[in-house]
N, C-alpha and C positions, 0 to 999 in steps of 0.2 A: 755492294749490289751492282750487277752488270748494267751498264748504261746502254743507251740505244745503239750507238755506233759500234760498241764493242762486239756486237753480234755480226757485224759486217766483216767478211774475211778479207784482210789486206796482206798480211805477211805469210811466210811459209808455215810458221807454227799454227796460226789461226786457220790456215787451210786444212791442216791435219785435224784440228779440233772440229771444223765444220764437217769433214768427212766422217769422223767418228760419231758426231751428233746425228748425221743422216743415217748411219748404220743403226744407231740406237733407236731412231724413230721408225725404222722399218722401211725406209725408202731405199730401194736398191739402186736404186739409181744415183830622166832621172833626177831632177830636183825634187824636193819634198814640198808638196802643196800645203795650203793652209788648212784643208780639212774642214771647211765651213759647213754647217748643217744646212741642208736644203731648206730654203724658205727664209733663212736669216741672212743670206748673202745676196748677190745681185739677182734681180728678177729675170726669169727666163721665159720666153714666148714658147708656147707649146709647139708652134710650127717652125721654130728656129732651127736651122741646120747646124748640128753640133760641130761640123767641120769648120765653121766660121769663127769659133771661139778663139780667144787669145791663147798663146802657147801656155802661159801659166795656168789659165783656167782648164785647158785641155789636159794638162798633166796632173791636176790636183785630185786628191782623193776627196770625195764629197760624202758627207754623212747624209743618210736618208732618214728623215724624221718619222717618228711614230712607230718604230720597229721594236723598241725595248719592251720586254715583258718582265723586267726586274720588279720584284715586289717590295713594297715599303715595310710591311710588317716583318720584323726580324724573325719571329718564330716561324712564320709561314715560309720565309726565304730559306731558313735552315732546314725545314721539313722537305721543301722541294729540291734543295740541293742534293739530297740523298738519292734523288731519282732523275734529275735532269742534268744534261750537259750544259755548260755555260759557253755560248757560242758568239762569235763575231762573224757577220756575213760580209762578203766582199764580192763585187761583181765588176766586170770590165764592159764598159759601154762603147761599142764599136760603131753603131749606127742608130738612126732614129732620134727621138727627142729625149730630153731629160725625163719627161713623164714616162716614156716607154721604159727607160732604164730603171726608174724607181718602182714602177709597177712590177717589173721582172723581179726586183729584189723583195718586194712585198710578197710575191708568190713564193720565193725561196724561204722567206720567214714563215709563211704558213706551212710549207713542207717541213721545215725544221721543228716547228711546234708540234706538228702531227707526229714526228718521230720522237717527241718527248724532250725537247730542248728549251732552254731559257735564252731568249735573244737579248744580248747586252748592247749590241751596236750593229750598224749596217753601213757599209761604205761602197761607193762606186767610183771608178776611175775611167776617164775618157782616154781611149787609145785607138789607133787605127786597127790594131789586131792584138790579141793577147801576147805577152812576152813568151818566147819559146822556152825560156829557162825557168822563170818563177811566176808566170801568168800575169803578174802586175808590175814587173820590173824590180830590179834589186833595190833601188831607192825607196820605192813604195812598200816593198816587203819589209824593209827596216822600220819604216813608219808604222806599218801594220803591227810589227812586233811591239812598238811602244804602246799602241792602243791595247794590244792583248795584255800587256803587263798592267796598264792603268785600270783596265776593267776586271782583271782577274779571270779572264776567259781561259778555258782549257781546250777549245776546239775552234778552228777556222773553217767555215763552210764557203766554198767558192761556187759562184753561179755559172757553172759550165762543166764540161767533162775535161779533166786535166789528164795530160799524159803522165806515165809513171815518173818521168824525169822532172816534170813540173811539180808533182806532189813531193818528191824527195827534196828538191832544192828549196821549195817554199817552207817545208817543215824544218830544214836546216837553219833557216833564218828566223822564223817566228818561234821555234822551240816548243811548239804544241802540235797536237794532231791536226792534220789538214784533211778535210773530206770534200769531195766534189759533189755536184748535183746528182750525178748518176748513182753514186754510192748511197746518197741520201734517199733517193727514190727506191732503190733496192731494199734499203733497210725498212722503209715504211711497208713495202710489199711483204717483207719477211714477217713483220709484226701482224699484218692483217690477214694473211692467208690462213684459211681454216680447213679447207678440204684437203684430202690427200693429193689430188691433182694440183691444186693451187700451190701447196707447199713444194711439190716436185718442180713445178714451173719456176717458182721463185729461186729455189736452190740451183737450178740449171742456169738461170740468168746470173746469179751471183758468181758461179764458177766461171762462166764465160767472161765476166768482168775481171775476176781475180787472176785468171791464168797468166796474162801478159804482165801482171803487176807483182808477181812473186819475188823477182830478183831485187834485193836491196831495200826492201821496205823497212824503214826505221834502221835499226842496227841488227837485223835478224841474222845476217850472215856472220857478223863478228862473233856471235855466240857459237858458231859452228867451226870457227877457224882451227887449224891444226898447229903444226910445229912453229909457225911464225908468231902465233898468238895474236889476240885482238889489239894489242898495243902496237903492233908493227904498222907504221904509217905508210911504208913503201909498198906493201903487198908482196906479191911473189908467189912462187909455186907452193911453198909450204903453207901459205895462208888461204889458197883457193880450193884445194882438193875436196875436203870434207863438205864445205859449204855447197859447192857445185853438185856434189853427189846427192845431198839432201834435197836441193831444189829439183833436180831431175827426178828423184823418187816421188816427190810431191806432185810434180806435173804429171807423171805417169799415172799416179793414183787418181788425180783429178780427171784426167782424160778418160780413164776407165769408168769412173763414177758417172761422168757426163754421158757416156755411151749407154750405160745401164739405165740412166734416168730418161734418156730420149726414148729408149724401148718401152719403159713403163708408161710414159706419157702417150706414146703411140697406142699402147694397149687400152689405156683409159679413153682415148679418143674414139676407139672402135665402139664403145658402149654408147657414147653420145651420138655417133654417126648412125647407129642402129635406131635410136629413138627418133632422130631427125628423118631418117628414111621412112619410118613408120608414119610420121606426120605427113610426109610428102605423099606416101601411098594413099593415105586417107584424104588427101587434098585439103588439109587444114592449113590455112594461110598463116604465115609467121611474120611477126613485127619485132624488130630489134630496137631497143632503147640504147642509144649511144650518145656520147658527148663528153665535154670537158669534165674533169674531176670536180666534185662538189657543186655541179650544176643543178642537182635535184632529181637525178634519174630514178633513184630508189623511191623517193617521195612520190614521184609521178606514177611509178609502178603500183605503189600501194593505193594511190587515189583511183587508178583505173581498175584494179583487180581486187583490192583488199588483201594483198598478199602477206602483209605483216613482215616485210623485209626490213632489216636493220636500217634505220635512218640516223645518220650522225653528221654533225657539222664538222667534218674532218675530211681531209683529202684521202682518196683511195680507201674509203670505208667498205666498198664493195669490190671484192676480187673474184669471188666465185659466182659464175653466171647463174641467175635464177630464171626459170621458165615457168610461166603461169598461163592458165587458160582464161580467156575473157570472151565477151560477146559484144557485137556491135548493137546499136539501137534497133536494127532490123532483125536481130536474132542470129546473125552469123557468128560462128565460133572461130576464134583465132588464138594464136599463142603470142605471148609477150615475153621477150627475153631481156633481162637487165644485164648489161655487160660492164666490164671494167672501165673505169674512167680514163680519159686520155689527158695529156698535159703537153705543153710545149717542150720540144726536145726530149720526148719520151725515149728512154734508152733503147737502142736497137736490140740489145740483149733481151729486153722484156717483150718487144714486139715478136721476136723469133720464138721465145719460150712460150708466150701466150697465143701463138698463132692458132692453135687448135681451138682455144676458147673464142678468139676473135672471129673464127669462121661462122659463129652464130650471126654476125653482122653480114658477112659476105653471102651467106645462104638465105638471108631473109627476103621476103617479098616486099617489105617496106621498112625504111629506117626512120625512127623518130629521133631526129638530131636535136638534143636538148642543149640549149645555151642559157647561161645565167644573164638575164637582162639587167641585173643590178651590178654586174661586174664593170670595172672601168674600161676594159677592152674586149667587148663581146665579139667584135669582128676577128680579133686575133685568136680567140678561142675557136671560132668556126674554122678558120684557116688551119689551125694546128690539128683539129680532129680530122679534117678532110685529107690532110697529109697521111694520116694513119689509114684512112679508107683506101687510099691508093696502095699503101703497103700490103693490105690484106685483100686487094682486088675487089673492093666493095663500092668503087666509085660510080658504077652504073646502076646500082640499086636505087629505085625511086625513094625520094627523101622528103620528109616534112620537117621544116625547121620549127621547133617548138621553143619559143622564147619564154622561159620559166621565170618565176619570181617577179611577175608583172606587178604585184602589189607593192614591191619595194623598188621598182625600177623608175628611172627618170622618164617621164612621158616623151620627152624629145628623143631619147635613145631608143625607146620602143618604136616610135614612129619611123626613125631612121632605119632600124633593122627590118621592119615590116615593108618599108619601101624598097630596100636593097634586095631582100630575099623574096622572090616571086611566090614561093610556096611556103609561107610562114604564118604562124598563129601565136598570139600572146596568151599565156595561161598562168595560173598560180596554183601549184600543187598544194600549197598551204591553205588557201582560202576556197579553192574550187572554181575560181574564175576561169572561164573559157574551156572547162573540161567537157561540157556537153558539145560545144562546137568542135573540139578536137575529136571526140568519139564519132561525130558525124563525118568528119573529114577522113578518119581512118576507114570508115565504112565505104566511103566513096572511092578511096584510093586502092583498097585491097583488090587483088585480081578476082574476077568473077569466074565461076565454073563455066566450062565451055559448052555444055550440052543442055538444052532445054527439054524437059520430059513432062508428060502428063500421064499419071498412073492412078489406078484404083487398087490400093494395097490392102489385102485381107487383114483382119485384125490379128490373126495369129502370126503375121509377119511384121509385128511391131518393131523388130530389129532393123528392118529396112527404113522405116519411117525415122527411127532414131538416127540412122546413118545420114539421112537427108538433112536432119536438123543439125547434125554435128559438122558435116563437111560440105553441105550444099547451101543453096539459098532458096528458101520456100517463097514462091510468089503468091500462091493461093492454096488454101486447104479447106476441106470440108468433111465432116464425119457423116457417112451414109450407112445405110443398112448393110451393104455388102462389105464395107471397109472404109478406109481413109482415102478420099480422093485428094490428090495434090498436083499442083503444077509447080515445077521447081527447076532450078539450074543446078546441075551436078557434074561431077567428073565422069570421064569416059567409062571407068570401071564400074562405078555405081549405076550409071545409065544402062550398062549391059545387064546388071542384076535386076533392074526395074523393068526391063523389056518384056518380061513374061506378064506383067500386069499393066502394060501400056494401054491407054485409051486412044483409039484411032481418032474418034471425033467426039466432041462434047457439045 
């Protein structure tokens, strides 16, 4: 059965397979440390500067406790092994505290589990910067190889984006498949994309990631070698020609497919732009729900609108934007858009590929920035999401910070967040806590129509009254013998339509 990472295109052969799949789908487009488990070795202060550690401690691989998802029941283990990769996680800790590094690896574990993996072990290493050759250094790579053998792992997942050279060299040492954080996130997106546009965006991002990594992945070129044969260790002209030709052909096919896919995404974008322009023409305010992955955005959308959107305790469960209509307590209609979740170090390929989708955030009148109040590092989540806001030019859109999961959060953390964020509110999409207050805050923050009118609309022009209800703000209304009298704030175009029924004095 195909495993999670086997779908991610890494070598030249899998590149061709991906292109064929896309056509079929109809998309045209150096000492060795002791390796002590965290918590069982020396105690570390959360505020302790890692640069002050002894050299031996700095160089040691540290196990991160609580990551293993290995099952005790033999039958269940055998059942799951048919479907799951068995992975060891490894991260390089370059700054911050031990807790920061361990939290980052915990997030990598959640990503790997979402992709369908079984976590056997997790390790971090303190370095000033990742090793340019093997990411963790040659000595640590050999130690990692011993851990891979001992645990029976078939994949190593690194907490960072590795260069093609780092991936190749680390694979040569550990003798199993190496996957970096970017490829892992791309694989999750590929599993969760449902719409035609979502699939096209993910495929485009995969190709952008794959293109510079075609040369030399695994031993793919050796299978293409000519007269010298794959057994020739010295290389030479006879061994490079056919391999080079195949790579160049694959690269050309990928570039052509990427160009077609960009055109398709642009065409799909036109339909969404048309709908957005229609909402703007009718002056319907828009609210975008954005935030870190698994912060509860879809749950909040369901709580606010009853949309019935998929809610799953998994990272990136929502990739395709969902737009629903809702009403403020005062009766004003607005739209709510659920967007793709963000994550630290979100691959730039995804930001570019999903730019048309993320424009829902940039074009909104108000952003509900959802943060998980029960997360160990909610401030880091806020900072990561705001980096993406800058990338899509949404940093100037008015923002309400919604601290979700208040029922499960530490009261001290909630108080700290509400103190640090001037425009914040604590809610629980699960229990309904704070939802009424949030609705009132949305009503207060949404832009008001600019023209105040007073009109007596005949009953046969009920369409005008409906428009006022939909896109305006009714201040007063009364049913009279001649028609519906109302005082309201509306947009300029609707005000012009109501001018024929305006009441000069009341």
